[in-house]
N, C-alpha and C positions, 0 to 999 in steps of 0.2 A: 657275303656271309662272314660272320665272325670266326675267329680261330676255334672257339668252342663248337660252333655249328659245323665247321669243317670236320673236326674230330668226330663228332656224333654221326656224320654221314658215312664213315668208313665201315666196311664189312670186316669180318674176322681175319680174312686173308690180308687185307690192306693194313690192318692194325699191327701186324707183325713186322711191318717195314717203316714204322714211324716212331720217333721218340723226341718230342719237342722239349724234353727236359735235358737232352744230351748236350746242348750247346755249350754248357760250362765245362764239360768233360771231353769235348770233341777233339781237343788238341793235346790229349794226354799221351799220344804216341800210338794208340791202337788203330787210328783211322787215317786214311787219306781222304781229304775233303774236296768236294767238287761243287761248284755253283752252276746252275742252269737257268737259262731263260726258258720258261715253259708256258705254252698256251694249250689248254686241253681242247679236245675236238668238239666239245659241246655236250657230250653224253655224260661226262664226268666233270667234277669240279677240280680245281688245281691240286688240292691235296690228294684226292683219290687218284688222279693221273700220276702225281709224283710218286706215290706209293707203288703203283704199277711199274713205273720206271725203275725204282729202287729194287723191286723184286726181279724184274727181267735182267737187270744189270748185276745181279749177285747170285742168289741161291734159288730163286723161285721161277714160277711160270704164272699163267693167268688163273690157276685154281690151286688150292692147297693139295698137297700130295701125301699119300699114306706112308711114303718112304722117308719122310723127313725125320731126322734124329735131333735130339737136344743139342748136340754139338754143331750140326749143320745150321741150326737156327742162330747160333752165336755169330755166324758169318753173314747174316743178313745185312745188306746195306740199309741205312736208316735215314729217312728224311728228318732232319733236325731243325730246320728253319724254313718257314714259308712266308712269302710276302705277296698276297693276292693282287694288291694294287700295282706293284712293280712287275708282277708275273715272274718272280724269281723264287727259286727253291735251292736249298743246300742239302746235299746228301753226304753222309759219312760212310766210307767203304772200309771195312776191316782189311788192312793191307795184306793180311795173311791169305786172303783170297788169291793173291797173284803168285805166279810162278816165281819161286824163290831164287832163280838164277838171273835176276835182273832183266827180265824180259819185257820190253816196252810194248811190243805188239799184243802181248797177253793183257796188259792193262787196258789198251784201247779196245780190245774185244769186249771187255766188260762195260766200260764207261762211255764208249762211243761206237758201239757195235749194233746189236739187234734193236736197241732202243730207238734208233733213228727210223726204223720201219714200223713202229707200233701205231696201231690205229687209234689209240687213246690220245695221241697228241697231234696238234696242228702245227705247232712250232716247238722245237727242242734244240737249244743251242748251248753247248758246253762253253762257259765263259771263262772259268778260271779253275785251277787246282792248287792244292797245298799238300806238300810232302813233309811228314814228320821226320825228325832227325834219324830215328831208328830205321825208318824205311830207306832213307838215302844211303845208308850203309850197304844196302844190297845192290846198288847200281854203280856203274862205272864212272860216269861223268867224263868230261874231257881229260885227255892226257897232255897232248901237245896243244898249247894255247897261243893266243895272240901275243902274249909276252915272249914266248919262244920265237915267234916270227919276228918280232921287233929286234930281239937280240941278234938274230941271223942277219937281218937287213941293216942293223944299226940305225934304225929309224925310230925316233921318239917325238913326242909332243906334236904330232900331227896324225891324221888318218893314214893308213896304208893306201896308196893311190894305185888303182888298178883299172883294167879294161876287160871287156868281152870282145873277142875278135868278131868283126862284122865284115861281110854279110854272115849271117848266122850259119848258112850252109852254102856249099858250092865251090869253095876254094880248095885247090889241090894241097897236098902236104907241104910243098915248097912255098906256095902262095900264102898259106897259113903262117908258116914260120917267118916269112918276110914281114907280115903285119906285126908279129910279135917283136921282131928286131926293131922296126921303126918306132914302135911304142916305147920299148926299153931305152933306146938311145935318146928318145925325146925327154927322158928323165923320170919315168914312173917305175913302180916296183913290181907289179903283180898282174899277170895275164891269166885269164881262165878260158877253157873251152866253154862254148855255149851249151845249154842243157841237152840239145839233141845230138851233140857230137858223139860219134861212135866209131865204127869201122866201115865207113861207107866206101864204095868202090872208087870214087873220085879222090878220096883222101884216106888211104890205108893207115890204120892205127899205128903200126910199127914205124912206118915212114914218117908219119906226123911227129911221133915222139923223137925219132932220131934227128929230124930237121930242127925241131924246137931246141934240142940240146945244142946243136951247132949254132943256132941263132943266139941262144942265151950266152954261150961261151964268148962269141964275138962281141955282144953288147956289154958284157961284164968287162972284157979287156979294154974296150973303148971308153967306157964311162968310169971304170974303177969302183963301181957299186954292184953289190949282189942283186940278183933278180929271182923271182919265183914264178912258176907256172903251175896252175891247177888243172889237172887232167881228169876228164870225166871217165870214170871206170865202170859206170853202170852197164850192165850186160844182161843177156838172156838167162844166165844161171850163175850161181856163186863161183863155180870153177872158172868160167870165162872172166868174171870180174876179177878174181885173184890172179889169173894169168895176165891181165892188163896191168895190174899193180906190179907184177914181177917184170914185165917188159920195161916199165918205167924205172924200177929199182936197178935193173941190169943195164940201163942205157948210159950209165956213167955220171948221172947227176950227183952233185954234192948234196949230202944230207941237209935238209932245210930248204933246198931250192925247188921243191915240188910239193904239191898237195894232191890229195885224192878227192875228187868231186863225185858225190853220189846224188842222183835224183831221188831224194829220200821219200817224197810223197808217192811217187809212182813205183820205185824199186822196193820200197817197204822198209819197216824198222829192222827186220832181220839183216838186210844188206848194210844198213848204217852200223849196226852193232857188230856185224862180222868184221867190217873194216876197222872199227875202233879196237877190237880185241886182237886182230892180226897185226895191226900196224900202230901201236901206241906212240911211235916216234914220228908220226906223220900228221900233218894238219888235215883233219877230216872235214871236208867242205860240203855242207848240206844245202843242196839246191831244192827249192820247195815247189817246183813246177807242178801245177794241178791243185795247189792248196786252195785257190779261190773258190772251187766248188764247195768247200766246207766253210771257209772263213769270211767270205764277203758279208758285210753287216746286213745286207738285205736278204741273205739266204736264211730262211727260217729253221733249217735243219743243218747241224754241223757243229763245228767248234771254232774258237777264236784263234787269231794269229798268236795271241799270248799263250794259249794252251799248246799249240804246235811248237812254239819256240822253247817253252819250258821243258817239254818232253825231249826235244833235241838235245838240250843241255844234259838232262838226266841220262840219255842214251850214250853220251860221250862225243857228240859232234863238237869239233873245235870251233865251228862257226856256222851260222845259218842266216839266209837272207831274211831280213825283217822289214823291208820296204822303205819307201822314201817319204812316208808321212804326208802324202798329198802334194809334196813339192814336185815330184817327177810325174811320170805318165800313169802310174797305177792309182787305184781307186781309194786306197785307205787313208786314214787321218792320223794326226799326231796321237790322239787318244788311243789308237790301236798300235801303230808301228813303234812309236817312241816308248810306249809302255812295254812292249815286248822286248825292245832293245835293252832297256834298263833292267828288266827282270832277269835277263840272261847274262848281263854284263856284271852286275853288282852282286856282292855276297849277301846283302840284305837290302830289300827294297819294298816299299809299300806304294803300289801304283794302281791296285785294283781291289778285288774282293778280299784277298788274303794278303797278309804280310808274310812273304816267303823269305825265310832265312835258309841258306844252303848249307847249314851246319850239320855235322854228324855228332857233335858234342853238345852238352847242355847250353841253351841260349844265354844263360847268365854267367857262363864261365869267363873268368877274367881274360884269358888268352883270346877268346872269341871277341870280346869287346875291343881289344887291341887290333885284331884283324879288321874289324869293321871300320875303325878309324883310319887305318892305313889304306883300305880299299877306297874310301870316299875321296882320298887324295889322288886317285888313279895310279896307285903304286901296286907293284906286283905282290901277290899274297900266295900262301900255300906252296912255298918253294920247297922247304924241307919238312913240312908238316901236313902233308896231303891227307893224313888220316882225319884231320879236323873238319873237312868239308868237301863239297863238290867245286871243282875249279870253274873259272869263268868260261863262258861261251861267247864268241865274238859276233856282234852284229855285222852282217855283210849287206851293204846298201847298194841297190841297183834299180834301174827302171826309169830312164828319162832324165837323169841328172846331166848337167853340163857345167862348164866353168862359171857361168852366170848364177847358177842355182846352188853352188857349193856352200856359200855363206848362209843363205836362208835355211838350208838344211842343218848346218852345224849349229846355228842359233837355236833350233828346236832340240837338238840332241844334248846340248849342254856339256859335251865332251868330245874329244877327238879319238876315242878308243874304238875305232871301227875300221873296216875295209870298205872302200867305195870302188865299185866297178862300173865304169861309164863306157858304154858302147858307142852309140851314135854321137854322144857328147864329146868323143875323141875323134872318131873317124870321119865325121861330117864336117870337120873344120875345113874352111875353104882351101887351106894349103896342105891338107892331108894329115895322116896319122901322126907323124913326127911333130908337126906344129901343134896339133891338137893336144898331144901329151904335154908339150912344153907350156901351152896355155893353161892347162890344169895345174901344173906345178906353180905357175905364176899366180894363179887365183888363190892357191893355198898359201903361198908366201904373203900375199896381200892380207889374207885373213890373220895369219900369225903376227903380222906387223901392225894390225889394226888400221889398215889403209883401205879406203874404198877402192874396189877393183877398177872403177873408171879412172881414178887418179893414178893408180898403179899402172894402168894400161898405157899411159902417156909415154912411158919409157920401156914398154914391153910389147913389141909389135904382135907377137903371137896371141897374147891376151886381147889386144885391141881388135884383132880380126875376129876372134871368137865372140867378143861382145857384140860387134857389129852384126855378125851372122845370127847368133842365137837370140838376141833381143828382138829380132824381126819375126821370130817364129811364134 
């Protein structure tokens, strides 16, 4: 069907949720924009189904209602672009629909809520979103960033090297701390709880925190370098979550030496934003366990990795896992994972449907142009001018990487501005965790010096053993 035929097929209710002339005004600041992959169920064509989605995700329902007011109609979401061949539609949402207190879950309730259960669609995937500058003003964005972490560690010009303690579960508090110690003295920076870590009977939370503090102090004294641990504070309720944060705060850790990890997809946006607002001086680490139910490319219903990552930045997460772009054990590709990493790392980037600039001031402002130029050089921005935009969110990369795979991944990323956390890639080393950590440091050194790891391994036994082991797998 042609666009004209699609428009003629609409009923009066559906016509209230479409404006194909809006495209040239859609970026005037009144709207948050969203692109969807949409396949109708066969009873409606793509534009009819898109109008029903726009209705359900804003002011309407499946029939016109007598209670509608002229003002309410101004808040209708509007389909402003449709591509039947590509099965893509774009919808403009008046952002005044959303809770004015910077509420991320409220936005998701509209644009990724009831619409996923609609009978009118066979496939509905939220691919990308665009936030206008005036809307960004209402949201927190990150406070403590990767730049702050780099200053604390005095680590520049390479990724922050980290691990996940393995086995995932079953270690006692003391055993857990011992793994942390071995890793830190092996030369790395950052250790994180795995996503299920909580207050299990075999590893009581307070004891785990206390022992990690002791292990960190010992490792710092022996190596002369600062270390960081990311503690999972996810809990059954907000009170318990905040109690866990205070256990960590009161354990004697130096500011900057700890992060708060939240299982953002399962704990929810309110948990993420509560941490950001209560602890603006702490790195907020968003683990996305469960996201694959929505983001896997073969899933017809849901949203993309890019959407999840952009909203994490909007919510104020300091960093979020963005995947290994198919290099590690997870299913995603560079088109998805690297796109998400760049969109949350850079101030302005064009990698998908929309060109997102994270500015709160006019895009043509001379100061903003200067910020973009500095940011492209991987330099710190928004230091004493945070009113100008939303600060960067750090890509956190995990899922099957090891010393052999570090360079292939970094070649895809085009920069070193991320945290990598390798679990088995460290602890499976034939000579143990300490040697595994050292091997990864050596792999990173080889990359920095533009030396092939096989050549570098001739004088670095830990890396040589890692190559021998992991290249067989």
